[in-house]
C-alpha positions in Angstrom: -24.2 11.1 -26.0 -20.8 11.5 -24.4 -17.8 9.5 -25.5 -14.5 9.5 -23.9 -11.2 7.5 -23.5 -10.0 6.4 -20.0 -7.1 4.4 -18.7 -7.3 2.1 -15.6 -6.2 3.9 -12.5 -5.2 2.8 -9.1 -7.4 4.5 -6.4 -5.8 5.9 -3.2 -7.0 4.3 -0.1 -9.4 7.0 1.4 -12.4 6.7 3.6 -15.0 7.5 1.0 -13.7 4.8 -1.4 -14.6 1.2 -0.7 -13.1 -1.7 -2.8 -13.8 -5.4 -2.8 -13.4 -8.4 -5.0 -16.2 -10.7 -5.7 -16.5 -14.2 -7.6 -19.5 -14.2 -9.9 -21.5 -17.5 -10.3 -19.7 -18.0 -13.6 -16.4 -18.3 -11.5 -15.0 -15.0 -13.0 -13.6 -12.5 -10.5 -14.6 -8.8 -10.6 -13.3 -5.8 -8.6 -15.8 -3.5 -7.3 -15.1 0.2 -6.2 -17.9 2.3 -4.5 -17.2 6.1 -4.0 -19.7 7.0 -1.3 -19.1 10.9 -2.0 -19.9 10.6 -5.7 -22.5 7.8 -5.2 -20.6 5.9 -8.0 -20.0 2.2 -8.3 -17.6 0.7 -10.8 -17.4 -3.0 -11.6 -13.9 -3.8 -13.2 -13.8 -7.0 -15.4 -10.3 -6.4 -16.8 -7.5 -3.7 -16.5 -6.5 -1.7 -19.5 -7.3 1.2 -21.7 -11.0 1.6 -22.7 -13.5 3.8 -24.5 -16.5 4.6 -22.3 -20.1 4.5 -24.0 -22.7 6.3 -22.0 -25.5 3.8 -22.4 -27.9 5.8 -20.3 -27.4 9.0 -18.3 -26.4 6.8 -15.3 -24.8 3.7 -16.9 -21.4 3.7 -18.9 -19.8 0.7 -20.3 -15.9 0.8 -20.8 -14.5 -1.5 -23.4 -11.6 -2.2 -25.6 -12.6 -1.1 -29.0 -9.7 -3.4 -30.6 -10.8 -6.7 -28.9 -14.4 -5.8 -28.1 -14.1 -6.9 -24.6 -15.5 -5.3 -21.6 -13.2 -3.4 -19.1 -15.9 -2.1 -16.6 -19.4 -0.9 -15.9 -19.9 2.6 -14.1 -23.1 3.3 -12.4 -23.6 6.9 -11.3 -26.4 7.9 -9.0 -26.1 4.3 -7.6 -28.6 4.8 -4.8 -31.2 5.5 -7.5 -30.3 2.6 -9.6 -30.7 0.1 -6.9 -34.2 1.1 -6.1 -37.0 -0.7 -7.7 -40.5 0.4 -8.6 -43.8 -1.1 -7.5 -43.7 -3.1 -10.9 -40.3 -4.3 -10.6 -36.8 -3.1 -11.6 -36.8 0.3 -13.3 -35.9 0.4 -17.1 -33.7 3.1 -18.5 -33.6 3.9 -22.4 -30.3 3.4 -23.8 -29.9 6.5 -25.9 -26.2 6.0 -26.2 -26.6 3.0 -28.3 -28.9 4.7 -30.7 -26.2 7.2 -31.7 -23.3 4.8 -32.2 -22.0 3.9 -35.8 -23.2 0.4 -36.8 -19.8 -1.4 -36.1 -19.6 0.0 -32.6 -23.3 -0.5 -31.9 -23.0 -4.2 -33.0 -19.8 -4.6 -30.5 -21.5 -2.9 -27.6 -24.8 -4.9 -28.1 -22.7 -8.3 -28.3 -20.8 -7.2 -25.0 -24.1 -6.4 -23.3 -25.5 -9.9 -24.2 -22.4 -11.7 -22.9 -21.2 -12.6 -19.4 -20.0 -11.0 -17.3 -21.9 -7.8 -18.4 -25.2 -9.5 -18.8 -24.9 -10.7 -15.1 -25.4 -7.0 -14.1 -27.5 -5.7 -16.9 -30.7 -7.0 -18.6 -31.6 -5.8 -22.1 -35.1 -5.3 -23.5 -36.8 -3.1 -26.2 -40.1 -1.6 -26.8 -41.6 -1.5 -30.2 -43.9 1.4 -30.6 -46.4 1.6 -33.6 -45.1 5.1 -34.6 -41.5 3.9 -34.3 -39.8 2.0 -37.3 -37.1 0.6 -34.8 -37.4 -1.1 -31.4 -36.3 1.3 -28.7 -33.5 -0.3 -26.5 -33.8 -0.3 -22.7 -31.7 -1.8 -19.9 -32.5 -2.6 -16.2 -30.1 -3.2 -13.6 -29.9 -6.6 -11.9 -27.4 -8.3 -9.5 -25.9 -5.1 -8.5 -23.8 -5.5 -5.4 -24.8 -3.3 -2.5 -22.2 -0.6 -1.9 -18.9 -2.3 -1.4 
């Protein structure tokens, strides 16, 4: 699991970076940035410093650890994430949650269950007979097409 701290940055206006603002059905406004060279999409909920938690290899949640409020979601390999399977949306194991200390894990799970983050990510779990704990998964829903 990788963890890092980032501060909000103002992107330069360049051809490979597309930006737009969207109003969610909840009435909340989000800013969306798509980097076509890196195939990375970031959805900003609020400005400010944040800690990034790598939920999966391709999904990062940035949140304020003091207020436990989301700042953004980062989707790397965006083209892969928006492709479904013949059975429906692909699910991704949230290995980053499993390694968090209990306080941070509780905060992150609460953020993932609340709007606006839950508008973009669906949580689920698999309970295997040989595993004492459910294994957390997420799938992507309502991802905007590349800005």
